[in-house]
N, C-alpha and C positions, 0 to 999 in steps of 0.2 A: 653459508647457512641456508637451508631450503625453506621455502614458503609453506605455510600450513595448507592442507588440502582444500579448505574452503576459500582460499585466497583467489584462485582462478575463477571459481563460481561467482564470488562477489564482484570481481572485475567484469565478468561477462554480464552480470545483471545490471551493473552500473552503465555499461555501454548501451544495453538495450534501453535503459531508462533515459539516457541522454538522447537517443534516437527518438523515443516516444515524446520526450519534451520538445524536441525540435518540430515534430509533426503536429502537435497540438498543445502549444504552450499555455493556452487559456485553461483547458481541461486539466492539464498537469498541475498548474498553480492552484486551481480550485480544489483538487483532491489533496494536495499538500495542506491547504488551509483547513479543509474539512478534518483531516487527521489531527492537525494541530489543535483545532477547537475541541474535538471529541476526546483526544488523548486516550485511546483505548488501553494503553499499557500503564497509564497513570504514572508517568515518569517526568520529572522536571528537567531532564537533560536536554530536551529539544527546546531551544530558545527562540526558534523562528520556524515558520511553516516549511521553508526549504530544507529544514533538517530531516524531513520525511521523504526527501527526493529518492533515496535508494529504494525504499519500500514501495513508493508510488510507482516507480518503473515496473517493479514486479507485479503490482496489482493491476496496472493498466494493460500489461501483457496478457493477463488471464481474464480480465473483466468481460470482454466480448463473448466469452463462453458461458457466462452466467445467465440463468433463466429466471432467477427469483432473488428476492432479498436474502433468503436463507443461503443461497449459493454464494452471494457476496459476503455474507458473514463468515462462511467457511473459508473463502479465499483470503479475506483479511486476516483471520486467525492463522491460517497456514503460512501466509507470507511472514507474519511476525514471528512465528515459530522458526521458520527457516532463517530469518535474519538474526534472531537472538537465540532463543531456546524455549522449550515448552515451559520451563519454570518462569522465565521472564515474561513470556507472552501472556501467561495467565489463561483463564478459561474462555471458552467460546462466548459466554454471555457478556463479557466485557466489550465485545465488538458489535453488539446489537444497535446501539445508537449510530455508530459510524456506518454500519451496513445499511440502515434505514436511509440515512442521508445520501450515501453514495448511490444506492439503487435509484432514489428519486432523481438525483443529478444525472445519472447515466440514462435512465429511461426518458427523461425530458430532452436530453441532448439527442437521443436517437430518433425522437419524433420530429425534430426540426427539419 
């Protein structure tokens, strides 16, 4: 039985996430906690912050390219669309709180 098309993509994203977590475990954990607290998809399926690890890997890979909070919001939304689907990810507005907090975290860390 062959694997679905998305399987290789998901495996690759997880490997990138594992690498990024090894490089900066504190930032990785902080972003997991941030998403857990904000819960932009409003789903009760994630029972602990580490449940967001696959998405955080995808987010942190792209985050250095962001120039604004709006960019971060679009990245968050796009990552959740990729990992789930447009229907499950919901609208862009659902990601405003998480984007605001992530942009603040990112910019404060970059100024250190």
